[in-house]
Steps between C-alpha positions, in 0.01 A plus 500: 500500500682761706413869511805727489567866423716713274526863612200440726280364217378138533557214258451125524759232433270276300542264207270512200344158560442587866325825405281322245409234755402763757287687247323178397397470864396865516245470218324219685419730793282805542758726664648743242876470452760735355808417291747777411809510281753723677681695227767763548260795446248351744773444760615859457145637530439285810819632662345847486135416567376336820164404348676301225727330755196400703334374182800277430523381860136388481542324163491121513790454256760761400713368214829691454564566134810602308874497543512832683325343798707183476816712501378697804422177688854374437666828600289533816543131583127438498356153433536420132193442286430302186484727194140474380418632154164679545394435139549125540349494848179677392462275196535195724241659727262531206564139400416409860175695477407311181584163656285581803215644292524835678397846385755768404456876463761708316520870586750759385695637208408780264271490199474151356790355701287277722307366201820419307649334809184293542503381137866398520456321833189319380695362205767367737286365784220254429180546700609836639181643652521880495171616643575867435762753399527876503758761412674691775476834318136573570314824571441599862123482459529133398672397821201405713342289224829319435557407864137389537521285185818328621340433837198340332728283285671369819821385326715234657815664359503877454809622311564874511769675297507876552866538594631602842383673710171537312394137524586479869300815575209373288485178700535682833185700420299240305631153584234412757223558245632266229382169652817343362661192655853600398616844386825495305687820419677452166662840423554528121443135408182573305711717270744211463230243427343742252831518314548872567831463683781248483652290773866564582772293660710710734865490601583462868541837675855570613534658843809689382338631186162673532479526121451124487145566622348525155180692438322200351412368843288809559148388398379633165217694658748718692750536215792740514326725751581249775871453425597728787388238754784267396792704641288595804427132564867414451608762756226396744615137496866593547404739783296224666792259473755744643309679771205294619460171680379219281175322576239282334 
């Protein structure tokens, strides 16, 4: 695994099996670990926010996600990375948890999303041990009780899906109190597992045609409001290539 950077934001060149093997080791130890999926919106937020960049630098595994980032790595001549589908990776992680007999906590989504995701995952994965689950859209006065309850549950795998940068900020302020072995940030995957959004296959972005960056790679939780980051990202990468020295 090699840590590299795109526009100053870190990512790891790691294969799926390597990441799963590392995480299997993490849950055997007491030290809390952090696994992040680096999406385009998160990369863009981290470019503008030092606290988020520091958060990513301190993460144990940063998995680059999506063809935007793969395109940027090629254009900037950064080390290539294996495309890892987050939905497949997280399901394999949950299968791993079941095989090891470890505890999982699901946190995030609105309304009944987390419950629907749990029911669907339980039907797919035998012996999945979800020790707790809670929606991400809770009232402010519930916060302290929620964090305390998670800490008492002491999950081995804590999956949080609040969308970026909300889930990163939530972990920055509450992560040390969760007593979790591995914290995994999953963006909008609970919505996907609940059947509320569909999974898309994306065409390869064309450096000569910004319109080839289709909006479907913007996570559902951000929707059309985040489309403006695509041309800004495109210009930032081209500017980096033309006017700045390359580096890992």
